[in-house]
N, C-alpha and C positions, 0 to 999 in steps of 0.2 A: 504494500500500500504506500503510495506516494502522495502525501498531503502536506502542504507547507503553509504556515501563517507567518508573515513577516513580523519583525519586532515592532514596526510602526503600527501594524494592524492590531497586534496584541495590546499594545499600550492604549490605542484608541478605545478598544472594547473595555479595558479596565477603567479608563477615565469616564467614558460616556455611560457605562452601565453600573458603575460603582462596584465592580467585581473585587472580591477579596480572596485571599489564599484558600484554596480548596473548592471554590465555586466551580460549577459546571456551566459551560456555554455550548448549546447545541445548534449545529447547522442542520438545515433540512431542505429538501427539495420542495419548492413551491411550484404549483402548476397554475398558470394564468387562466383567467376566465374569458368571457366574451369580450372581444376588442383588444385584449392584451396578449392572449395566447402564449404558448411557450413555457419554458422553465426559468426559474431564478432561484437564488439562494435566500432562504429565510434564516433568521437567527432568533433564538429565544434563550432566556436564562433557565437553567435547570438541566437535569440529565434525562435522557430518553427512558421510557418505560420498557422498551424492548432491547434486544441485544444490540450493542453499539461498539464502535471503534473509537478510541480516544488517544489523545496526546496531551502532554503537559508542557506548558510554557509559562514562565513567570508565576508558577504555583497555581495557574488556572487550568482546568481540565476542559479541553476543547473536544467535542465529540459529534458523531453523526451515526445514524442507524446503519447496521451492517447491510440491510437490504437496499440502502441508497448509496452504497460504496461505488457502484458503477458511475455515478455522477461526480463524486468527490475524488476518486482515484486519479492522481495526476494534477489536481487543482492546486493553485497558488492563490492565497488570499493576501492582498496587500492594501495599503492605504496611500492614495495619491494626494499629497499635501497641496499641490498646486490646484488640483481640481476639487479638493475637499470631499472626496468620496472613496468608498471601498471599491477595489478592483478584484474581480473573480475571473481567473483565467485557467483554462484547462486545455493544453495542446493535444490531449488524447481525444477530445471531442471538437470536431471542426466548427460546429455552430452550437455553442453552449446554451443558447436560448431555445433552439429547435434541434436537439440531437437526433440522429437516425437510430 
């Protein structure tokens, strides 16, 4: 499993969500509705209730469901300071919004 969260992204989540040592932050696959379509990354505080994959950075446990690993394997999560937004890239999926 290849999943990377940059130090800038970790720090942003800690600051913006008030995360503390031992907290879980879960990434999940969001499916768009009418008009938006496609996939995107959702984030919520807490750990998944089903089997999950995790990694620890700066004492925070980042995780996602095992059944959603197809989307997150190869992903890099970064924070672009110039644009003021999170960046989610996965070179294993040509079109991350509408994967085949």
